[in-house]
N, C-alpha and C positions, 0 to 999 in steps of 0.2 A: 504494500500500500504506500503510495507517495505521500510524503509529509508536506504540509504547507511551508512556503518559503519563510514566513515570519517566524515559525517555530525553529527552523534550522538556524536562522540568523541569531535568534535569541540564545540558542544553545552554544553557538560559536562565541558569542560575547561572554557568556558565563564561564566558558572554559579558558579564556585568555587570562593570564596572571596579572595582578595589579602592577603598575609601573614601579620600577625600583626607586628607593627613597633618595638616591643620589642625584636624581634629575632636578634641575633648577625649577623652583616654583614659578607660577605666572607673575606673582608680585615681586618686584625687585626691592632691594634694600633702599632705605631712605637716602636721597641725595639732596644736598643743599641746593636751593634755588640760585640761579645765576642773576646777574645784574639786570638783564632784560626782563626776566620773570618777576623780579621784585618791583621793577618800575611799572610793569603792567598791572600788578596787584595793588599799587598805591591808589589812593582816592584822587580822582580827577576833579578839579574845581569847576571846569567848564561843563562837565556832565552832571553836576550836582542838581541843577534845576529840573532835570529830566527824571530824576530818581523817584520811583514810586514809594510812598511811605506805607509801612505795614498797617498802621491804624486806619488809614483811609481805605485801604483795600479791604480790611476786615469789615468796616462799616458798610461799604457798598455791597459786600457779599451778604451781610445780614439783611440789608434792605431788600436785596433780590430774593432771598429766601422767604422773607415775610410776604412780599408781593406774590410769589409763587403759591404760598399757602392760601392767601386771600382769594386768588383766582380759582384755585382748586376747590375751596370751600363754596364759593359762589356758584360754580358750575355744578357741584354736587347738590347744592340746595335747589337749583333750578330743575335738575333732573328729578329729584324727589318730589318737588312741588308739582311738576308736570305729570308725574306718574300718579300721584294721589288725586289730582284734580280730574283726571280722565276716568277714574274708577267710580 
């Protein structure tokens, strides 16, 4: 009887031994940043006015959530009112 391909590939994966521990891991050791990287990470005064502020973003997000709930509640109310009025 022929076995499905996915079972044979699964068996071959299970038979392969784990990689030896002397192989270099994907993450390298920590290396100090160069002058260019440090300059790029510094705060730029020219871009400061375009920075979004966390509190404003949270406030707008809360307002959007409240408006979504209000619209959902109003639609639900209209559906229930229409269903009860036709009965």
